[in-house]
C-alpha positions in Angstrom: 20.4 -21.5 -15.4 17.4 -18.9 -15.9 14.3 -19.2 -13.8 11.1 -17.2 -13.7 8.4 -17.4 -10.9 5.3 -15.4 -10.3 3.4 -14.8 -7.1 -0.1 -16.7 -7.1 -2.9 -16.9 -4.8 -1.5 -20.3 -3.9 2.0 -19.0 -3.1 1.6 -19.6 0.9 -0.4 -22.7 0.5 2.1 -25.1 2.2 3.9 -22.4 4.4 0.8 -20.8 5.5 -2.3 -22.3 4.5 -4.7 -19.9 6.3 -3.0 -16.6 5.0 -5.4 -15.7 2.4 -8.6 -16.3 4.3 -7.0 -14.8 7.4 -6.1 -11.5 5.4 -9.5 -11.4 3.8 -11.3 -11.6 7.0 -9.0 -9.1 8.7 -9.4 -6.5 5.7 -13.0 -6.8 5.6 -13.5 -6.4 9.6 -11.0 -3.4 9.5 -13.1 -1.7 6.7 -16.1 -2.3 8.4 -14.9 -0.8 11.8 -13.1 2.2 9.9 -13.7 3.1 6.3 -10.7 5.1 5.7 -8.7 1.8 6.5 -9.2 0.9 2.9 -6.8 3.7 1.8 -4.3 2.4 4.4 -4.6 -1.2 3.2 -4.0 0.1 -0.4 -0.9 1.6 0.9 0.1 -1.9 2.1 0.4 -2.9 -1.6 3.7 -1.1 -1.9 5.2 -3.0 0.9 6.8 -6.6 1.3 5.1 -7.5 4.5 1.9 -9.0 5.8 0.5 -7.0 8.9 -1.0 -8.5 11.9 -1.4 -12.2 10.8 1.2 -13.6 13.0 -1.1 -16.0 14.9 -1.8 -17.6 11.5 1.6 -17.7 10.5 3.7 -17.9 13.4 7.0 -18.8 11.3 6.8 -15.4 9.5 6.5 -13.2 12.6 4.9 -10.3 10.8 5.0 -7.0 12.6 3.1 -3.7 12.6 0.0 -2.1 14.0 -1.6 -0.2 11.3 -2.4 2.9 13.3 -4.3 5.2 11.3 -3.4 8.9 10.6 -5.6 10.6 7.8 -3.2 12.2 5.1 -6.2 14.4 4.1 -7.9 16.0 7.1 -10.7 17.6 4.8 -11.9 14.2 3.3 -10.3 11.4 5.4 -12.9 8.9 4.8 -12.8 9.4 1.1 -10.6 8.1 -1.6 -10.5 11.2 -3.7 -8.0 13.9 -5.0 -8.4 16.3 -1.9 -4.8 15.2 -1.2 -3.4 17.0 -4.0 -5.7 20.1 -3.4 -3.9 20.3 0.1 -0.4 20.2 -1.6 -1.3 23.2 -3.8 -2.2 25.3 -0.6 1.0 23.9 1.5 -1.0 21.8 3.5 0.3 18.5 3.0 0.5 16.8 6.4 4.0 15.1 5.7 7.2 17.0 4.5 7.7 13.9 2.2 4.4 14.5 0.4 4.5 18.3 0.4 7.9 18.2 -1.7 5.6 16.8 -4.7 4.6 20.4 -5.0 7.5 22.6 -4.3 8.6 24.1 -7.7 10.1 20.7 -9.0 9.2 18.4 -11.9 5.8 16.9 -10.3 4.4 20.2 -9.7 2.3 19.8 -13.2 1.1 16.3 -11.9 -0.2 17.7 -8.6 -2.0 20.5 -10.5 -3.4 17.9 -12.9 -4.7 15.7 -10.3 -5.9 18.4 -8.1 -8.4 19.9 -10.9 -9.0 16.2 -12.5 -10.1 13.5 -10.3 -11.0 11.2 -12.9 -7.6 11.6 -14.3 -6.1 10.7 -10.6 -8.4 7.7 -10.3 -7.7 6.5 -13.7 -3.8 6.8 -13.4 -4.1 5.3 -9.8 -5.8 2.3 -11.1 -3.2 1.9 -13.9 -0.5 2.1 -11.2 -1.8 -0.4 -9.2 -2.2 -2.9 -11.9 1.6 -2.3 -13.0 2.7 -2.6 -9.3 0.8 -6.1 -9.0 2.6 -7.2 -12.2 6.1 -6.5 -10.5 7.7 -10.1 -10.3 8.7 -10.8 -6.7 12.2 -11.3 -5.9 13.2 -15.1 -5.5 16.0 -17.1 -4.5 19.1 -15.4 -3.4 17.7 -12.1 -4.9 15.3 -11.6 -2.3 13.8 -12.9 1.1 10.6 -13.1 3.1 11.5 -10.9 6.1 10.9 -12.4 9.6 10.8 -8.6 10.8 9.6 -6.2 8.2 12.2 -3.3 9.1 15.2 -5.5 9.1 16.9 -8.3 6.8 17.1 -11.5 8.0 
């Protein structure tokens, strides 16, 4: 038997009815306190866990503290293409970032994005939409983790 399900805004309506309100409030508050938190929150889009909503959803036991560390020291409060400019000058802050520009197949992309911010922003927006369209794993194919860094 085949089954298809899609994550919707009502996904947590029964298990955690305050999830969306809590997340929205926390996001707005975090960005108001620290503008570069917006970039950190965007990164969360690529992970499977809520962060710091344990009080609203005690059964989910969410883990994490979102300690901020700028990945671009030149323009840490802006969402721009300076990250790629840093890679060109071998100033990527993380080794895993710097390998994007090390004589390999992604060098041309780094060069393009470092020169053309509009191309970077357009491709980023497209990628976020594609990531948002990925169907969540359901049933025995996936799990909602009680501790993000470990399987249940």
